[in-house]
C-alpha positions in Angstrom: 0.0 0.0 0.0 2.8 2.5 1.0 4.8 1.5 -2.0 1.9 2.2 -4.4 1.4 5.6 -2.7 5.1 6.5 -3.0 5.1 5.4 -6.7 2.0 7.5 -7.5 3.5 10.5 -5.8 6.8 10.1 -7.7 5.0 9.7 -11.0 2.9 12.9 -10.3 6.1 14.8 -9.3 7.9 13.8 -12.5 4.9 14.7 -14.7 4.9 18.2 -13.1 8.6 18.6 -13.8 8.1 17.5 -17.4 5.1 19.9 -17.7 7.2 22.8 -16.4 10.1 22.0 -18.9 7.8 22.1 -21.9 7.5 25.1 -24.1 4.3 27.2 -24.3 3.8 26.0 -27.9 3.9 22.4 -26.9 1.3 23.0 -24.2 -1.0 24.9 -26.5 -0.7 22.0 -29.1 -1.6 19.5 -26.4 -4.6 21.6 -25.3 -5.8 21.8 -28.9 -5.4 18.0 -29.4 -7.4 17.4 -26.1 -10.1 19.8 -27.2 -10.4 18.0 -30.5 -10.6 14.6 -28.8 -13.3 15.9 -26.5 -15.3 17.3 -29.5 -15.1 14.0 -31.2 -16.3 12.1 -28.2 -19.2 14.5 -27.6 -20.6 14.0 -31.1 -23.9 12.3 -30.9 -24.6 9.5 -33.3 -28.0 9.5 -34.9 -30.6 7.1 -33.6 -30.5 3.8 -35.5 -33.4 2.9 -37.7 -35.2 -0.3 -36.8 -36.4 -2.3 -39.8 -39.5 -4.5 -39.8 -37.3 -7.6 -39.5 -35.6 -6.2 -36.4 -39.0 -5.4 -34.9 -40.2 -9.0 -35.6 -37.1 -10.5 -33.8 -37.6 -8.2 -30.8 -41.3 -9.0 -30.7 -40.5 -12.8 -30.8 -37.9 -12.6 -28.1 -39.7 -10.2 -25.7 -42.1 -12.7 -24.2 -39.2 -15.0 -23.3 -37.2 -12.4 -21.5 -39.8 -10.4 -19.6 -40.7 -11.3 -16.0 -44.2 -12.1 -15.0 -46.4 -9.1 -14.4 -48.0 -8.7 -11.0 -51.4 -9.4 -12.4 -50.4 -13.0 -13.2 -49.0 -13.7 -9.7 -51.6 -14.9 -7.3 -52.4 -12.6 -4.3 -51.0 -15.0 -1.7 -47.6 -15.1 -3.5 -47.3 -11.3 -4.0 -46.2 -10.4 -0.6 -48.3 -7.2 -0.5 -52.0 -7.0 0.0 -54.1 -6.8 -3.1 -56.1 -3.5 -3.3 -59.6 -3.5 -4.6 -60.3 -0.2 -6.3 -64.1 -0.6 -6.2 -64.3 -0.7 -2.4 -63.6 2.5 -0.4 -60.8 2.3 2.1 -61.8 1.6 5.8 
């Protein structure tokens, strides 16, 4: 644990020394490159179009992957009390 901390401190110290030794032009070029990388990563891709065959596959697989809805589970297995909306609360 202590060795890792000392290593990280040494690496950070050396990176600061290297940063101070760089010229201003090099720093500005690095900033421009980082800004370009950020701009590329922030681009949003358009939403993919789903064809009818994709929809058919999704529709065929959906019933096999979804869990049972609460209406299909008997009241005694639900764990909470079933609420009857037609009767007023006591």
